[in-house]
C-alpha positions in Angstrom: 3.6 -22.5 8.8 5.4 -21.4 5.6 4.8 -22.9 2.1 5.8 -21.7 -1.4 3.2 -20.8 -4.0 3.5 -19.1 -7.3 4.1 -15.5 -6.5 5.8 -15.9 -3.2 5.7 -17.6 0.2 2.6 -18.2 2.3 2.7 -17.6 6.0 -0.1 -18.6 8.3 -0.8 -18.2 12.0 -2.9 -16.6 14.6 -3.2 -13.0 15.9 -5.2 -11.9 18.9 -7.7 -9.2 18.5 -9.5 -8.2 21.7 -8.2 -11.4 23.3 -9.8 -13.6 20.6 -7.5 -15.6 18.3 -8.0 -15.0 14.6 -6.5 -17.3 11.9 -4.6 -15.3 9.2 -2.8 -16.3 6.0 -0.5 -14.0 4.0 0.6 -14.9 0.5 2.4 -13.2 -2.4 4.2 -9.9 -3.0 3.2 -6.4 -3.8 0.4 -4.1 -2.7 -1.8 -5.6 0.0 -5.2 -7.0 -0.9 -7.4 -8.2 2.1 -10.0 -10.9 1.4 -12.7 -11.4 4.0 -15.3 -14.1 3.6 -18.8 -13.6 4.7 -22.0 -15.6 5.2 -20.2 -18.2 7.5 -17.5 -18.9 5.0 -13.8 -19.3 5.8 -10.4 -18.2 4.5 -10.1 -21.3 2.3 -13.1 -20.2 0.2 -10.8 -17.8 -1.5 -8.5 -20.6 -2.7 -9.5 -20.3 -6.4 -8.7 -16.5 -6.4 -5.4 -16.5 -4.5 -3.2 -17.9 -7.3 -4.4 -15.2 -9.6 -3.6 -12.4 -7.2 -0.5 -13.6 -5.4 2.0 -13.0 -8.2 1.1 -9.2 -8.1 -0.3 -8.7 -4.6 0.3 -9.5 -1.0 -3.0 -11.4 -0.2 -4.2 -11.5 3.3 -7.0 -13.9 4.2 -8.6 -14.4 7.6 -11.3 -16.3 9.5 -13.8 -14.3 11.5 -14.3 -15.2 15.2 -16.0 -18.6 15.5 -15.5 -19.6 11.9 -12.9 -21.7 10.2 -9.7 -21.9 12.3 -10.5 -18.9 14.4 -11.6 -19.3 18.0 
């Protein structure tokens, strides 16, 4: 999936780590900033922050195994 947001395009999909699928979303341009949610939260909990970072950073968000869209 690809959508346009202020600061660049968003790409989302799945990568396998140790055979387990992980949902990943990449948005923006520039130096990489990885956002990992904790306490049972998902990638979407970073929604308020991403528009602030994406114009200047490549923002990577992901779901931990068993949470959000990850297996």
